[in-house]
N, CA, C and O atoms as a Maestro MAE file, in Angstrom:
{
 s_m_m2io_version
 :::
 2.0.0
}

f_m_ct {
 s_m_title
 :::
 protein
 m_atom[300] {
  # First column is atom index #
  i_m_mmod_type
  r_m_x_coord
  r_m_y_coord
  r_m_z_coord
  i_m_residue_number
  s_m_chain_name
  s_m_pdb_residue_name
  s_m_pdb_atom_name
  i_m_atomic_number
  :::
  1 25 0.819 -1.194 0.073 1 A "UNK " " N  " 7
  2 3 -0.055 0.018 0.020 1 A "UNK " " CA " 6
  3 2 0.886 1.195 0.008 1 A "UNK " " C  " 6
  4 15 1.957 1.162 0.613 1 A "UNK " " O  " 8
  5 25 0.472 2.238 -0.688 2 A "UNK " " N  " 7
  6 3 1.262 3.453 -0.838 2 A "UNK " " CA " 6
  7 2 0.666 4.551 -0.006 2 A "UNK " " C  " 6
  8 15 -0.538 4.790 -0.101 2 A "UNK " " O  " 8
  9 25 1.468 5.257 0.832 3 A "UNK " " N  " 7
  10 3 1.029 6.374 1.650 3 A "UNK " " CA " 6
  11 2 1.813 7.648 1.290 3 A "UNK " " C  " 6
  12 15 3.032 7.634 1.114 3 A "UNK " " O  " 8
  13 25 1.088 8.693 1.194 4 A "UNK " " N  " 7
  14 3 1.682 10.001 0.950 4 A "UNK " " CA " 6
  15 2 1.944 10.605 2.309 4 A "UNK " " C  " 6
  16 15 1.094 10.573 3.199 4 A "UNK " " O  " 8
  17 25 3.155 11.165 2.457 5 A "UNK " " N  " 7
  18 3 3.446 11.888 3.646 5 A "UNK " " CA " 6
  19 2 3.559 13.401 3.372 5 A "UNK " " C  " 6
  20 15 4.510 13.845 2.729 5 A "UNK " " O  " 8
  21 25 2.649 14.139 3.830 6 A "UNK " " N  " 7
  22 3 2.604 15.507 3.671 6 A "UNK " " CA " 6
  23 2 3.254 16.216 4.859 6 A "UNK " " C  " 6
  24 15 2.874 15.922 5.992 6 A "UNK " " O  " 8
  25 25 4.221 17.143 4.672 7 A "UNK " " N  " 7
  26 3 4.777 17.829 5.788 7 A "UNK " " CA " 6
  27 2 3.754 18.667 6.552 7 A "UNK " " C  " 6
  28 15 2.868 19.256 5.932 7 A "UNK " " O  " 8
  29 25 3.852 18.734 7.878 8 A "UNK " " N  " 7
  30 3 2.921 19.450 8.633 8 A "UNK " " CA " 6
  31 2 3.238 20.937 8.425 8 A "UNK " " C  " 6
  32 15 4.389 21.296 8.181 8 A "UNK " " O  " 8
  33 25 2.253 21.773 8.519 9 A "UNK " " N  " 7
  34 3 2.488 23.175 8.489 9 A "UNK " " CA " 6
  35 2 3.155 23.658 9.817 9 A "UNK " " C  " 6
  36 15 2.756 23.239 10.904 9 A "UNK " " O  " 8
  37 25 4.155 24.529 9.703 10 A "UNK " " N  " 7
  38 3 4.719 25.003 10.920 10 A "UNK " " CA " 6
  39 2 3.712 25.791 11.679 10 A "UNK " " C  " 6
  40 15 2.886 26.504 11.109 10 A "UNK " " O  " 8
  41 25 3.793 25.647 13.079 11 A "UNK " " N  " 7
  42 3 2.869 26.291 13.870 11 A "UNK " " CA " 6
  43 2 3.261 27.726 13.983 11 A "UNK " " C  " 6
  44 15 4.442 27.993 14.208 11 A "UNK " " O  " 8
  45 25 2.368 28.678 13.846 12 A "UNK " " N  " 7
  46 3 2.575 30.139 13.902 12 A "UNK " " CA " 6
  47 2 2.010 30.585 15.233 12 A "UNK " " C  " 6
  48 15 0.806 30.446 15.450 12 A "UNK " " O  " 8
  49 25 2.779 31.090 16.093 13 A "UNK " " N  " 7
  50 3 2.311 31.585 17.360 13 A "UNK " " CA " 6
  51 2 1.951 33.149 17.160 13 A "UNK " " C  " 6
  52 15 2.636 33.930 16.500 13 A "UNK " " O  " 8
  53 25 0.843 33.447 17.795 14 A "UNK " " N  " 7
  54 3 0.380 34.885 17.565 14 A "UNK " " CA " 6
  55 2 0.198 35.567 18.901 14 A "UNK " " C  " 6
  56 15 0.036 34.909 19.929 14 A "UNK " " O  " 8
  57 25 0.224 36.854 18.886 15 A "UNK " " N  " 7
  58 3 0.059 37.696 20.048 15 A "UNK " " CA " 6
  59 2 -1.389 37.551 20.605 15 A "UNK " " C  " 6
  60 15 -2.344 37.590 19.830 15 A "UNK " " O  " 8
  61 25 -1.545 37.395 21.856 16 A "UNK " " N  " 7
  62 3 -2.817 37.276 22.465 16 A "UNK " " CA " 6
  63 2 -3.595 38.593 22.471 16 A "UNK " " C  " 6
  64 15 -4.804 38.623 22.700 16 A "UNK " " O  " 8
  65 25 -2.850 39.701 22.208 17 A "UNK " " N  " 7
  66 3 -3.490 40.981 22.305 17 A "UNK " " CA " 6
  67 2 -3.972 41.495 20.857 17 A "UNK " " C  " 6
  68 15 -5.104 41.932 20.650 17 A "UNK " " O  " 8
  69 25 -3.000 41.388 19.920 18 A "UNK " " N  " 7
  70 3 -3.379 41.913 18.558 18 A "UNK " " CA " 6
  71 2 -3.546 40.800 17.525 18 A "UNK " " C  " 6
  72 15 -4.083 41.067 16.450 18 A "UNK " " O  " 8
  73 25 -3.115 39.569 17.793 19 A "UNK " " N  " 7
  74 3 -3.247 38.348 17.032 19 A "UNK " " CA " 6
  75 2 -2.322 38.383 15.824 19 A "UNK " " C  " 6
  76 15 -2.547 37.615 14.888 19 A "UNK " " O  " 8
  77 25 -1.335 39.196 15.789 20 A "UNK " " N  " 7
  78 3 -0.314 39.208 14.727 20 A "UNK " " CA " 6
  79 2 0.726 38.127 15.138 20 A "UNK " " C  " 6
  80 15 0.844 37.768 16.310 20 A "UNK " " O  " 8
  81 25 1.489 37.614 14.100 21 A "UNK " " N  " 7
  82 3 2.527 36.602 14.351 21 A "UNK " " CA " 6
  83 2 3.635 37.115 15.318 21 A "UNK " " C  " 6
  84 15 4.043 38.274 15.252 21 A "UNK " " O  " 8
  85 25 4.080 36.262 16.168 22 A "UNK " " N  " 7
  86 3 5.212 36.618 17.009 22 A "UNK " " CA " 6
  87 2 6.482 36.319 16.216 22 A "UNK " " C  " 6
  88 15 6.499 35.486 15.310 22 A "UNK " " O  " 8
  89 25 7.569 37.049 16.600 23 A "UNK " " N  " 7
  90 3 8.875 36.879 15.981 23 A "UNK " " CA " 6
  91 2 9.867 36.539 16.938 23 A "UNK " " C  " 6
  92 15 9.709 36.813 18.128 23 A "UNK " " O  " 8
  93 25 10.962 35.912 16.471 24 A "UNK " " N  " 7
  94 3 12.094 35.592 17.350 24 A "UNK " " CA " 6
  95 2 13.249 36.505 16.969 24 A "UNK " " C  " 6
  96 15 13.552 36.677 15.789 24 A "UNK " " O  " 8
  97 25 13.898 37.096 17.988 25 A "UNK " " N  " 7
  98 3 15.033 38.014 17.710 25 A "UNK " " CA " 6
  99 2 16.196 37.657 18.569 25 A "UNK " " C  " 6
  100 15 16.013 37.036 19.616 25 A "UNK " " O  " 8
  101 25 17.381 38.018 18.177 26 A "UNK " " N  " 7
  102 3 18.513 37.886 19.047 26 A "UNK " " CA " 6
  103 2 18.727 39.323 19.572 26 A "UNK " " C  " 6
  104 15 19.109 40.215 18.814 26 A "UNK " " O  " 8
  105 25 18.485 39.524 20.823 27 A "UNK " " N  " 7
  106 3 18.527 40.832 21.395 27 A "UNK " " CA " 6
  107 2 19.769 40.891 22.301 27 A "UNK " " C  " 6
  108 15 19.718 40.490 23.464 27 A "UNK " " O  " 8
  109 25 20.836 41.377 21.772 28 A "UNK " " N  " 7
  110 3 22.151 41.512 22.463 28 A "UNK " " CA " 6
  111 2 22.549 40.152 23.157 28 A "UNK " " C  " 6
  112 15 22.939 40.106 24.324 28 A "UNK " " O  " 8
  113 25 22.419 39.074 22.357 29 A "UNK " " N  " 7
  114 3 22.815 37.776 22.814 29 A "UNK " " CA " 6
  115 2 21.714 37.010 23.588 29 A "UNK " " C  " 6
  116 15 21.965 35.890 24.033 29 A "UNK " " O  " 8
  117 25 20.484 37.593 23.761 30 A "UNK " " N  " 7
  118 3 19.394 36.847 24.359 30 A "UNK " " CA " 6
  119 2 18.367 36.625 23.299 30 A "UNK " " C  " 6
  120 15 18.013 37.518 22.529 30 A "UNK " " O  " 8
  121 25 17.867 35.317 23.282 31 A "UNK " " N  " 7
  122 3 16.847 35.015 22.287 31 A "UNK " " CA " 6
  123 2 15.509 35.437 22.930 31 A "UNK " " C  " 6
  124 15 15.157 35.016 24.031 31 A "UNK " " O  " 8
  125 25 14.769 36.309 22.167 32 A "UNK " " N  " 7
  126 3 13.560 36.814 22.736 32 A "UNK " " CA " 6
  127 2 12.407 36.491 21.682 32 A "UNK " " C  " 6
  128 15 12.676 36.434 20.482 32 A "UNK " " O  " 8
  129 25 11.176 36.292 22.141 33 A "UNK " " N  " 7
  130 3 10.029 36.014 21.287 33 A "UNK " " CA " 6
  131 2 9.116 37.258 21.632 33 A "UNK " " C  " 6
  132 15 9.002 37.667 22.787 33 A "UNK " " O  " 8
  133 25 8.495 37.810 20.590 34 A "UNK " " N  " 7
  134 3 7.682 38.933 20.912 34 A "UNK " " CA " 6
  135 2 6.839 39.450 19.781 34 A "UNK " " C  " 6
  136 15 6.868 38.908 18.676 34 A "UNK " " O  " 8
  137 25 6.090 40.493 20.048 35 A "UNK " " N  " 7
  138 3 5.169 41.139 19.118 35 A "UNK " " CA " 6
  139 2 5.713 42.571 18.832 35 A "UNK " " C  " 6
  140 15 5.871 43.414 19.715 35 A "UNK " " O  " 8
  141 25 5.990 42.768 17.478 36 A "UNK " " N  " 7
  142 3 6.434 44.055 17.026 36 A "UNK " " CA " 6
  143 2 5.373 45.180 17.273 36 A "UNK " " C  " 6
  144 15 5.681 46.314 17.643 36 A "UNK " " O  " 8
  145 25 4.101 44.760 17.035 37 A "UNK " " N  " 7
  146 3 3.017 45.754 17.219 37 A "UNK " " CA " 6
  147 2 2.801 46.236 18.665 37 A "UNK " " C  " 6
  148 15 2.703 47.432 18.940 37 A "UNK " " O  " 8
  149 25 2.733 45.251 19.571 38 A "UNK " " N  " 7
  150 3 2.451 45.573 20.904 38 A "UNK " " CA " 6
  151 2 3.726 45.868 21.771 38 A "UNK " " C  " 6
  152 15 3.613 46.335 22.904 38 A "UNK " " O  " 8
  153 25 4.935 45.584 21.206 39 A "UNK " " N  " 7
  154 3 6.164 45.723 21.855 39 A "UNK " " CA " 6
  155 2 6.192 44.996 23.181 39 A "UNK " " C  " 6
  156 15 6.596 45.579 24.188 39 A "UNK " " O  " 8
  157 25 5.760 43.686 23.217 40 A "UNK " " N  " 7
  158 3 5.893 42.835 24.392 40 A "UNK " " CA " 6
  159 2 6.775 41.694 24.036 40 A "UNK " " C  " 6
  160 15 6.575 41.083 22.986 40 A "UNK " " O  " 8
  161 25 7.765 41.359 24.864 41 A "UNK " " N  " 7
  162 3 8.814 40.428 24.624 41 A "UNK " " CA " 6
  163 2 9.047 39.553 25.770 41 A "UNK " " C  " 6
  164 15 8.732 39.942 26.894 41 A "UNK " " O  " 8
  165 25 9.599 38.346 25.575 42 A "UNK " " N  " 7
  166 3 9.958 37.480 26.654 42 A "UNK " " CA " 6
  167 2 10.752 36.294 26.103 42 A "UNK " " C  " 6
  168 15 11.059 36.262 24.911 42 A "UNK " " O  " 8
  169 25 11.072 35.363 26.914 43 A "UNK " " N  " 7
  170 3 11.850 34.151 26.502 43 A "UNK " " CA " 6
  171 2 10.896 33.224 25.728 43 A "UNK " " C  " 6
  172 15 9.706 33.143 26.033 43 A "UNK " " O  " 8
  173 25 11.448 32.527 24.719 44 A "UNK " " N  " 7
  174 3 10.600 31.584 24.035 44 A "UNK " " CA " 6
  175 2 10.050 30.553 25.057 44 A "UNK " " C  " 6
  176 15 10.801 30.100 25.921 44 A "UNK " " O  " 8
  177 25 8.848 30.207 24.977 45 A "UNK " " N  " 7
  178 3 8.176 29.315 25.926 45 A "UNK " " CA " 6
  179 2 7.691 29.951 27.165 45 A "UNK " " C  " 6
  180 15 7.035 29.305 27.982 45 A "UNK " " O  " 8
  181 25 8.008 31.277 27.345 46 A "UNK " " N  " 7
  182 3 7.522 31.938 28.585 46 A "UNK " " CA " 6
  183 2 6.514 33.050 28.186 46 A "UNK " " C  " 6
  184 15 6.064 33.154 27.045 46 A "UNK " " O  " 8
  185 25 6.220 33.811 29.140 47 A "UNK " " N  " 7
  186 3 5.264 34.889 29.006 47 A "UNK " " CA " 6
  187 2 5.948 36.145 28.436 47 A "UNK " " C  " 6
  188 15 7.129 36.406 28.666 47 A "UNK " " O  " 8
  189 25 5.126 36.918 27.666 48 A "UNK " " N  " 7
  190 3 5.689 38.226 27.139 48 A "UNK " " CA " 6
  191 2 5.494 39.282 28.245 48 A "UNK " " C  " 6
  192 15 4.370 39.553 28.666 48 A "UNK " " O  " 8
  193 25 6.582 39.856 28.692 49 A "UNK " " N  " 7
  194 3 6.524 40.710 29.853 49 A "UNK " " CA " 6
  195 2 7.382 42.000 29.821 49 A "UNK " " C  " 6
  196 15 7.232 42.820 30.727 49 A "UNK " " O  " 8
  197 25 8.227 42.211 28.878 50 A "UNK " " N  " 7
  198 3 8.996 43.340 28.817 50 A "UNK " " CA " 6
  199 2 8.838 44.131 27.569 50 A "UNK " " C  " 6
  200 15 8.376 43.572 26.574 50 A "UNK " " O  " 8
  201 25 9.176 45.365 27.534 51 A "UNK " " N  " 7
  202 3 9.167 46.197 26.393 51 A "UNK " " CA " 6
  203 2 10.609 46.591 25.946 51 A "UNK " " C  " 6
  204 15 11.485 46.800 26.785 51 A "UNK " " O  " 8
  205 25 10.835 46.688 24.618 52 A "UNK " " N  " 7
  206 3 12.089 47.199 24.149 52 A "UNK " " CA " 6
  207 2 12.059 48.725 24.188 52 A "UNK " " C  " 6
  208 15 11.002 49.349 24.094 52 A "UNK " " O  " 8
  209 25 13.304 49.332 24.333 53 A "UNK " " N  " 7
  210 3 13.322 50.788 24.273 53 A "UNK " " CA " 6
  211 2 12.903 51.185 22.832 53 A "UNK " " C  " 6
  212 15 13.079 50.409 21.893 53 A "UNK " " O  " 8
  213 25 12.364 52.368 22.684 54 A "UNK " " N  " 7
  214 3 11.762 52.880 21.431 54 A "UNK " " CA " 6
  215 2 12.906 52.913 20.308 54 A "UNK " " C  " 6
  216 15 12.622 52.620 19.147 54 A "UNK " " O  " 8
  217 25 14.100 53.247 20.652 55 A "UNK " " N  " 7
  218 3 15.185 53.232 19.625 55 A "UNK " " CA " 6
  219 2 15.405 51.829 19.147 55 A "UNK " " C  " 6
  220 15 15.568 51.645 17.941 55 A "UNK " " O  " 8
  221 25 15.424 50.861 19.954 56 A "UNK " " N  " 7
  222 3 15.663 49.450 19.503 56 A "UNK " " CA " 6
  223 2 14.469 48.980 18.691 56 A "UNK " " C  " 6
  224 15 14.637 48.261 17.705 56 A "UNK " " O  " 8
  225 25 13.232 49.384 19.099 57 A "UNK " " N  " 7
  226 3 12.057 48.916 18.412 57 A "UNK " " CA " 6
  227 2 12.002 49.550 17.033 57 A "UNK " " C  " 6
  228 15 11.577 48.891 16.084 57 A "UNK " " O  " 8
  229 25 12.413 50.803 16.885 58 A "UNK " " N  " 7
  230 3 12.463 51.468 15.562 58 A "UNK " " CA " 6
  231 2 13.437 50.722 14.646 58 A "UNK " " C  " 6
  232 15 13.120 50.429 13.493 58 A "UNK " " O  " 8
  233 25 14.665 50.410 15.195 59 A "UNK " " N  " 7
  234 3 15.654 49.707 14.450 59 A "UNK " " CA " 6
  235 2 15.147 48.334 14.049 59 A "UNK " " C  " 6
  236 15 15.480 47.884 12.952 59 A "UNK " " O  " 8
  237 25 14.388 47.660 14.839 60 A "UNK " " N  " 7
  238 3 13.916 46.365 14.482 60 A "UNK " " CA " 6
  239 2 12.856 46.539 13.383 60 A "UNK " " C  " 6
  240 15 12.865 45.781 12.413 60 A "UNK " " O  " 8
  241 25 11.972 47.486 13.502 61 A "UNK " " N  " 7
  242 3 11.013 47.665 12.463 61 A "UNK " " CA " 6
  243 2 11.701 48.012 11.113 61 A "UNK " " C  " 6
  244 15 11.252 47.563 10.059 61 A "UNK " " O  " 8
  245 25 12.732 48.769 11.153 62 A "UNK " " N  " 7
  246 3 13.537 49.082 9.947 62 A "UNK " " CA " 6
  247 2 14.126 47.820 9.324 62 A "UNK " " C  " 6
  248 15 14.049 47.650 8.108 62 A "UNK " " O  " 8
  249 25 14.731 46.904 10.151 63 A "UNK " " N  " 7
  250 3 15.322 45.715 9.702 63 A "UNK " " CA " 6
  251 2 14.221 44.813 9.060 63 A "UNK " " C  " 6
  252 15 14.411 44.209 8.004 63 A "UNK " " O  " 8
  253 25 13.083 44.764 9.755 64 A "UNK " " N  " 7
  254 3 11.982 43.902 9.175 64 A "UNK " " CA " 6
  255 2 11.504 44.445 7.776 64 A "UNK " " C  " 6
  256 15 11.199 43.700 6.843 64 A "UNK " " O  " 8
  257 25 11.471 45.790 7.728 65 A "UNK " " N  " 7
  258 3 10.946 46.404 6.423 65 A "UNK " " CA " 6
  259 2 12.016 46.165 5.329 65 A "UNK " " C  " 6
  260 15 11.646 45.901 4.185 65 A "UNK " " O  " 8
  261 25 13.313 46.248 5.638 66 A "UNK " " N  " 7
  262 3 14.310 46.055 4.643 66 A "UNK " " CA " 6
  263 2 14.346 44.576 4.142 66 A "UNK " " C  " 6
  264 15 14.632 44.309 2.975 66 A "UNK " " O  " 8
  265 25 14.053 43.658 5.043 67 A "UNK " " N  " 7
  266 3 13.968 42.270 4.630 67 A "UNK " " CA " 6
  267 2 12.859 41.947 3.672 67 A "UNK " " C  " 6
  268 15 12.984 41.054 2.834 67 A "UNK " " O  " 8
  269 25 11.734 42.699 3.799 68 A "UNK " " N  " 7
  270 3 10.596 42.406 2.986 68 A "UNK " " CA " 6
  271 2 10.603 43.057 1.546 68 A "UNK " " C  " 6
  272 15 9.749 42.837 0.687 68 A "UNK " " O  " 8
  273 25 11.668 43.871 1.413 69 A "UNK " " N  " 7
  274 3 11.896 44.455 0.022 69 A "UNK " " CA " 6
  275 2 12.467 43.420 -0.991 69 A "UNK " " C  " 6
  276 15 13.255 42.556 -0.607 69 A "UNK " " O  " 8
  277 25 12.085 43.508 -2.221 70 A "UNK " " N  " 7
  278 3 12.776 42.687 -3.170 70 A "UNK " " CA " 6
  279 2 14.210 43.113 -3.379 70 A "UNK " " C  " 6
  280 15 14.532 44.299 -3.306 70 A "UNK " " O  " 8
  281 25 15.066 42.150 -3.638 71 A "UNK " " N  " 7
  282 3 16.489 42.382 -3.773 71 A "UNK " " CA " 6
  283 2 16.716 43.259 -5.016 71 A "UNK " " C  " 6
  284 15 16.255 42.917 -6.105 71 A "UNK " " O  " 8
  285 25 17.403 44.355 -4.861 72 A "UNK " " N  " 7
  286 3 17.840 45.177 -6.021 72 A "UNK " " CA " 6
  287 2 16.685 46.153 -6.419 72 A "UNK " " C  " 6
  288 15 16.908 47.051 -7.231 72 A "UNK " " O  " 8
  289 25 15.505 45.992 -5.877 73 A "UNK " " N  " 7
  290 3 14.380 46.922 -6.322 73 A "UNK " " CA " 6
  291 2 14.129 48.035 -5.440 73 A "UNK " " C  " 6
  292 15 14.632 48.077 -4.318 73 A "UNK " " O  " 8
  293 25 13.368 48.946 -5.897 74 A "UNK " " N  " 7
  294 3 12.984 50.088 -5.018 74 A "UNK " " CA " 6
  295 2 11.515 49.919 -4.648 74 A "UNK " " C  " 6
  296 15 10.746 49.283 -5.369 74 A "UNK " " O  " 8
  297 25 11.152 50.482 -3.546 75 A "UNK " " N  " 7
  298 3 9.754 50.527 -3.070 75 A "UNK " " CA " 6
  299 2 9.417 51.829 -2.520 75 A "UNK " " C  " 6
  300 15 8.288 52.039 -2.077 75 A "UNK " " O  " 8
  :::
 }
 m_bond[299] {
  # First column is bond index #
  i_m_from
  i_m_to
  i_m_order
  :::
  1 1 2 1
  2 2 3 1
  3 3 4 2
  4 3 5 1
  5 5 6 1
  6 6 7 1
  7 7 8 2
  8 7 9 1
  9 9 10 1
  10 10 11 1
  11 11 12 2
  12 11 13 1
  13 13 14 1
  14 14 15 1
  15 15 16 2
  16 15 17 1
  17 17 18 1
  18 18 19 1
  19 19 20 2
  20 19 21 1
  21 21 22 1
  22 22 23 1
  23 23 24 2
  24 23 25 1
  25 25 26 1
  26 26 27 1
  27 27 28 2
  28 27 29 1
  29 29 30 1
  30 30 31 1
  31 31 32 2
  32 31 33 1
  33 33 34 1
  34 34 35 1
  35 35 36 2
  36 35 37 1
  37 37 38 1
  38 38 39 1
  39 39 40 2
  40 39 41 1
  41 41 42 1
  42 42 43 1
  43 43 44 2
  44 43 45 1
  45 45 46 1
  46 46 47 1
  47 47 48 2
  48 47 49 1
  49 49 50 1
  50 50 51 1
  51 51 52 2
  52 51 53 1
  53 53 54 1
  54 54 55 1
  55 55 56 2
  56 55 57 1
  57 57 58 1
  58 58 59 1
  59 59 60 2
  60 59 61 1
  61 61 62 1
  62 62 63 1
  63 63 64 2
  64 63 65 1
  65 65 66 1
  66 66 67 1
  67 67 68 2
  68 67 69 1
  69 69 70 1
  70 70 71 1
  71 71 72 2
  72 71 73 1
  73 73 74 1
  74 74 75 1
  75 75 76 2
  76 75 77 1
  77 77 78 1
  78 78 79 1
  79 79 80 2
  80 79 81 1
  81 81 82 1
  82 82 83 1
  83 83 84 2
  84 83 85 1
  85 85 86 1
  86 86 87 1
  87 87 88 2
  88 87 89 1
  89 89 90 1
  90 90 91 1
  91 91 92 2
  92 91 93 1
  93 93 94 1
  94 94 95 1
  95 95 96 2
  96 95 97 1
  97 97 98 1
  98 98 99 1
  99 99 100 2
  100 99 101 1
  101 101 102 1
  102 102 103 1
  103 103 104 2
  104 103 105 1
  105 105 106 1
  106 106 107 1
  107 107 108 2
  108 107 109 1
  109 109 110 1
  110 110 111 1
  111 111 112 2
  112 111 113 1
  113 113 114 1
  114 114 115 1
  115 115 116 2
  116 115 117 1
  117 117 118 1
  118 118 119 1
  119 119 120 2
  120 119 121 1
  121 121 122 1
  122 122 123 1
  123 123 124 2
  124 123 125 1
  125 125 126 1
  126 126 127 1
  127 127 128 2
  128 127 129 1
  129 129 130 1
  130 130 131 1
  131 131 132 2
  132 131 133 1
  133 133 134 1
  134 134 135 1
  135 135 136 2
  136 135 137 1
  137 137 138 1
  138 138 139 1
  139 139 140 2
  140 139 141 1
  141 141 142 1
  142 142 143 1
  143 143 144 2
  144 143 145 1
  145 145 146 1
  146 146 147 1
  147 147 148 2
  148 147 149 1
  149 149 150 1
  150 150 151 1
  151 151 152 2
  152 151 153 1
  153 153 154 1
  154 154 155 1
  155 155 156 2
  156 155 157 1
  157 157 158 1
  158 158 159 1
  159 159 160 2
  160 159 161 1
  161 161 162 1
  162 162 163 1
  163 163 164 2
  164 163 165 1
  165 165 166 1
  166 166 167 1
  167 167 168 2
  168 167 169 1
  169 169 170 1
  170 170 171 1
  171 171 172 2
  172 171 173 1
  173 173 174 1
  174 174 175 1
  175 175 176 2
  176 175 177 1
  177 177 178 1
  178 178 179 1
  179 179 180 2
  180 179 181 1
  181 181 182 1
  182 182 183 1
  183 183 184 2
  184 183 185 1
  185 185 186 1
  186 186 187 1
  187 187 188 2
  188 187 189 1
  189 189 190 1
  190 190 191 1
  191 191 192 2
  192 191 193 1
  193 193 194 1
  194 194 195 1
  195 195 196 2
  196 195 197 1
  197 197 198 1
  198 198 199 1
  199 199 200 2
  200 199 201 1
  201 201 202 1
  202 202 203 1
  203 203 204 2
  204 203 205 1
  205 205 206 1
  206 206 207 1
  207 207 208 2
  208 207 209 1
  209 209 210 1
  210 210 211 1
  211 211 212 2
  212 211 213 1
  213 213 214 1
  214 214 215 1
  215 215 216 2
  216 215 217 1
  217 217 218 1
  218 218 219 1
  219 219 220 2
  220 219 221 1
  221 221 222 1
  222 222 223 1
  223 223 224 2
  224 223 225 1
  225 225 226 1
  226 226 227 1
  227 227 228 2
  228 227 229 1
  229 229 230 1
  230 230 231 1
  231 231 232 2
  232 231 233 1
  233 233 234 1
  234 234 235 1
  235 235 236 2
  236 235 237 1
  237 237 238 1
  238 238 239 1
  239 239 240 2
  240 239 241 1
  241 241 242 1
  242 242 243 1
  243 243 244 2
  244 243 245 1
  245 245 246 1
  246 246 247 1
  247 247 248 2
  248 247 249 1
  249 249 250 1
  250 250 251 1
  251 251 252 2
  252 251 253 1
  253 253 254 1
  254 254 255 1
  255 255 256 2
  256 255 257 1
  257 257 258 1
  258 258 259 1
  259 259 260 2
  260 259 261 1
  261 261 262 1
  262 262 263 1
  263 263 264 2
  264 263 265 1
  265 265 266 1
  266 266 267 1
  267 267 268 2
  268 267 269 1
  269 269 270 1
  270 270 271 1
  271 271 272 2
  272 271 273 1
  273 273 274 1
  274 274 275 1
  275 275 276 2
  276 275 277 1
  277 277 278 1
  278 278 279 1
  279 279 280 2
  280 279 281 1
  281 281 282 1
  282 282 283 1
  283 283 284 2
  284 283 285 1
  285 285 286 1
  286 286 287 1
  287 287 288 2
  288 287 289 1
  289 289 290 1
  290 290 291 1
  291 291 292 2
  292 291 293 1
  293 293 294 1
  294 294 295 1
  295 295 296 2
  296 295 297 1
  297 297 298 1
  298 298 299 1
  299 299 300 2
  :::
 }
}
């Protein structure tokens, strides 16, 4: 008998407040999971409890925006 094996979809964790996807970042050597919109962060597997300073949050938003642009293109 032949069986097809379909890979499972990766589980996407979302913010309990705004329901947007959570992201993982390396924050000065610490792995943090959090919400860019709500600015709530914590250890993966734990609760979201801290906020990033506004300068760091702006830099993170800029990095995320730059990664979403097509290579070599203008937007």
